C-alpha positions as CSV (number, residue, x, y, z in Angstrom):
1,M,90.4,106.8,119.7
2,T,88.4,109.2,117.6
3,S,86.6,107.6,114.6
4,W,86.9,109.6,111.4
5,T,85.0,109.6,108.1
6,A,87.3,110.0,105.0
7,L,86.5,111.7,101.7
8,V,88.6,110.8,98.7
9,L,88.3,113.3,95.9
10,A,88.5,111.3,92.6
11,G,86.8,113.7,90.2
12,S,87.9,114.7,86.8
13,R,88.4,118.1,85.2
14,P,86.4,118.9,82.0
15,G,88.0,118.1,78.7
16,I,90.8,115.8,77.6
17,D,93.5,114.9,80.2
18,P,96.8,114.3,78.2
19,F,98.4,112.9,81.4
20,A,95.7,110.2,81.7
21,Q,95.7,109.5,77.9
22,A,99.4,108.8,78.0
23,H,98.6,106.0,80.4
24,G,95.8,104.5,78.4
25,T,92.8,106.0,80.3
26,D,90.7,109.1,80.2
27,L,90.4,109.4,84.0
28,K,93.4,110.5,86.1
29,A,92.3,108.5,89.1
30,L,92.7,105.3,87.0
31,I,96.2,105.9,85.9
32,P,98.2,102.8,86.9
33,V,100.8,103.5,89.7
34,G,102.9,100.5,90.8
35,G,100.6,98.1,88.9
36,V,97.2,99.3,90.3
37,P,94.9,102.2,89.5
38,M,96.1,105.3,91.4
39,V,92.9,105.8,93.4
40,V,93.3,102.3,94.9
41,R,96.3,103.3,96.9
42,P,94.9,106.0,99.2
43,V,91.7,104.1,99.6
44,Q,93.5,101.0,100.8
45,A,95.6,103.1,103.1
46,L,92.4,104.6,104.6
47,L,90.7,101.2,105.0
48,T,93.8,99.9,106.8
49,A,94.0,102.9,109.2
50,P,92.5,102.0,112.5
51,N,90.9,105.3,113.1
52,I,88.9,105.5,109.8
53,D,85.5,103.9,110.0
54,Q,84.0,105.1,106.7
55,V,85.6,105.9,103.3
56,R,83.5,107.9,100.7
57,V,85.1,108.2,97.3
58,L,83.7,111.1,95.2
59,A,83.7,111.0,91.4
60,Q,81.7,111.9,88.3
61,H,82.3,108.5,86.8
62,R,81.2,106.5,89.8
63,D,80.8,103.1,88.2
64,R,84.2,103.0,86.6
65,I,85.9,104.2,89.8
66,A,83.9,101.7,91.9
67,A,85.0,98.8,89.6
68,A,88.6,99.5,90.4
69,L,88.2,99.5,94.2
70,P,88.1,96.7,96.7
71,A,84.8,95.4,98.1
72,D,84.4,96.7,101.6
73,P,81.2,97.6,103.6
74,R,82.9,100.7,104.9
75,L,83.5,102.0,101.3
76,S,81.1,103.9,99.0
77,V,81.5,105.7,95.7
78,E,79.3,108.8,95.5
79,P,78.8,111.7,93.1
80,S,81.3,114.5,93.0
81,G,80.6,118.2,92.4
82,E,82.1,120.2,89.5
83,T,85.0,121.5,91.6
84,I,86.8,120.4,94.8
85,A,85.5,123.4,96.8
86,A,81.9,122.8,95.6
87,T,82.2,119.2,96.5
88,I,83.5,119.8,100.1
89,A,81.0,122.7,100.6
90,A,78.1,120.3,99.8
91,Y,79.3,117.8,102.4
92,L,79.7,120.5,105.1
93,A,76.2,121.7,104.3
94,D,74.7,118.2,104.7
95,P,73.3,117.8,108.2
96,T,74.0,114.0,108.1
97,T,77.8,114.5,107.6
98,R,79.7,112.9,110.4
99,Y,82.7,114.7,111.9
100,P,85.6,114.7,112.2
101,L,86.0,114.5,108.4
102,L,89.3,113.8,106.7
103,V,89.7,114.9,103.1
104,T,92.4,113.6,100.7
105,T,92.8,113.0,97.0
106,A,93.0,110.1,94.6
107,D,96.5,111.1,93.5
108,H,97.9,110.7,97.0
109,A,99.5,107.5,96.0
110,L,102.1,107.4,98.8
111,L,99.6,107.9,101.6
112,D,99.9,105.2,104.2
113,P,98.3,104.4,107.6
114,A,101.1,106.0,109.5
115,M,100.7,109.3,107.8
116,I,96.9,109.1,108.4
117,A,97.4,108.4,112.1
118,D,100.0,111.2,112.4
119,F,97.7,113.7,110.8
120,C,94.5,112.8,112.5
121,A,96.1,112.7,116.0
122,R,97.3,116.3,115.6
123,A,94.3,117.6,113.7
124,D,91.7,116.4,116.2
125,G,89.8,119.2,117.8
126,A,90.4,121.9,115.2
127,D,87.6,123.3,113.1
128,L,90.0,123.1,110.1
129,A,93.4,121.5,110.0
130,I,95.8,121.6,107.0
131,G,98.5,118.9,106.4
132,L,101.8,120.4,105.3
133,V,105.4,119.5,104.8
134,E,108.3,121.9,105.5
135,R,110.8,122.3,102.6
136,A,114.0,121.2,104.4
137,P,113.1,117.6,105.2
138,L,111.5,117.1,101.8
139,M,114.6,118.4,99.9
140,V,116.8,116.1,102.0
141,R,114.7,113.1,101.1
142,L,114.0,114.1,97.5
143,P,116.4,116.9,96.3
144,Q,115.1,116.6,92.7
145,T,111.5,117.2,93.4
146,R,109.6,120.3,92.4
147,R,106.8,121.6,94.6
148,T,104.6,124.7,95.1
149,W,106.0,126.4,98.2
150,L,104.2,128.8,100.5
151,K,106.9,130.9,102.2
152,F,106.7,132.4,105.6
153,R,109.0,133.5,108.4
154,G,110.5,130.4,109.8
155,G,109.9,128.0,106.8
156,A,108.4,127.3,103.4
157,Y,105.7,124.7,103.1
158,S,104.1,122.4,100.5
159,G,100.6,121.0,100.9
160,A,100.2,117.3,101.8
161,N,96.6,116.9,100.3
162,L,95.3,116.2,103.8
163,F,92.6,118.3,105.3
164,A,90.5,117.8,108.5
165,F,87.1,119.4,109.1
166,G,86.0,119.3,112.7
167,S,82.6,120.9,112.2
168,A,80.4,122.6,109.6
169,K,81.9,125.9,110.9
170,A,84.8,125.4,108.5
171,A,82.5,126.1,105.5
172,S,83.7,129.7,105.7
173,A,87.2,128.6,104.8
174,V,85.9,126.6,101.9
175,E,84.2,129.7,100.5
176,L,87.6,131.4,100.7
177,W,89.2,128.4,98.9
178,R,86.6,128.8,96.1
179,S,88.1,132.2,95.3
180,V,91.5,130.8,94.6
181,E,90.7,127.2,93.4
182,Q,91.9,127.9,89.9
183,D,95.2,129.3,91.3
184,R,96.0,126.6,93.8
185,K,99.5,126.1,92.2
186,K,100.3,129.8,92.5
187,G,101.4,130.3,96.1
188,W,101.3,134.1,96.1
189,R,97.7,134.2,94.9
190,I,96.6,131.8,97.7
191,I,98.3,133.9,100.3
192,G,96.8,137.1,98.7
193,A,93.3,135.7,99.1
194,L,94.0,135.6,102.9
195,G,94.1,139.4,102.9
196,L,96.6,142.2,102.3
197,P,98.3,141.8,105.7
198,A,98.9,138.2,105.0
199,L,100.3,138.9,101.6
200,I,102.6,141.6,102.8
201,G,103.6,139.6,105.8
202,A,104.5,136.6,103.7
203,A,106.4,138.7,101.1
204,L,108.5,140.4,103.8
205,R,108.7,137.2,106.0
206,L,107.1,139.1,108.9
207,R,104.7,136.3,110.0
208,T,105.1,132.7,110.6
209,L,102.5,130.3,109.1
210,D,101.0,129.7,112.5
211,E,100.5,133.4,113.0
212,T,99.0,133.8,109.6
213,L,96.5,130.9,110.2
214,A,95.6,132.3,113.6
215,A,94.8,135.7,112.0
216,V,92.7,134.1,109.2
217,G,90.9,131.9,111.7
218,Q,90.0,134.9,113.8
219,R,88.7,136.6,110.7
220,L,86.6,133.6,109.7
221,G,85.5,132.7,113.3
222,I,87.1,129.3,113.3
223,S,90.2,127.6,114.6
224,I,92.7,126.7,111.9
225,R,95.7,124.4,112.7
226,K,98.8,123.6,110.8
227,V,99.7,119.9,110.9
228,E,103.3,119.4,109.8
229,L,103.7,115.8,108.8
230,S,106.6,113.9,110.1
231,N,107.0,111.9,106.8
232,P,108.0,114.4,104.0
233,L,106.7,112.0,101.4
234,A,103.2,113.2,102.4
235,A,103.8,116.2,100.1
236,V,104.3,114.0,97.0
237,D,101.3,113.4,94.8
238,V,100.9,112.2,91.2
239,D,99.9,115.4,89.3
240,K,102.2,115.2,86.3
241,P,104.5,112.8,84.4
242,D,107.5,113.6,86.5
243,D,105.5,112.9,89.7
244,H,104.5,109.5,88.2
245,Q,108.1,108.5,87.6
246,L,109.2,109.7,91.0
247,V,106.4,107.9,92.9
248,T,106.9,104.7,90.9
249,A,110.6,104.8,91.8
250,I,109.8,105.3,95.5
251,L,107.4,102.4,95.5
252,E,110.0,100.2,93.8
253,G,112.7,101.3,96.2
254,R,114.7,103.1,93.6
255,A,114.4,106.7,95.1
């Protein structure tokens, strides 16, 4: 079994976060979900997963995040960059970084060891792998949910906040991500950053997602793999009040 290092992104955006304030904190990662700070849930899932041997939580407010987490020799809380892309780019540029590297987020409150194992098994060997959920199974499971969908021939997909980096070669993809980081909730801008053929192909449904990723990978000189998660709940994070209500209901068995 391949041993993975996991990064959990628990940083904060500048300014006041009304979502966090509504839950009695100024840090989104510390919003209570099911009775515990949100960041605790993905961290515990990673520590429980048999293929994860190191968990590195990245945050600006390290002491406060660390105080919420369990004590474990495999767990560390380290400084975060100003943006997601800058943070990941710094780790890929560090010669001491161990691969493969799994990246997820503090708001992935439904992450569990089975999702982690499913993703890692199918991501292993790629320079970059992206966890996704296809729309049909998610809408069957949660018809009321609203997601950002990337639409291609053969399916529409929502991100699962799971990324795998097999080598430092994937840094070229992170630079591409930097160009659209502020527009990550606007699917057409993300696709547009992949180039005019990708944008036209997606608009006209001429290409599948696999074909698009293969073309982008060839352009960047890396292998990019789509990992379609078997559990559609992998696409549900806690990014807004409606998500918080939905995830709480799922954890309590009401949804």
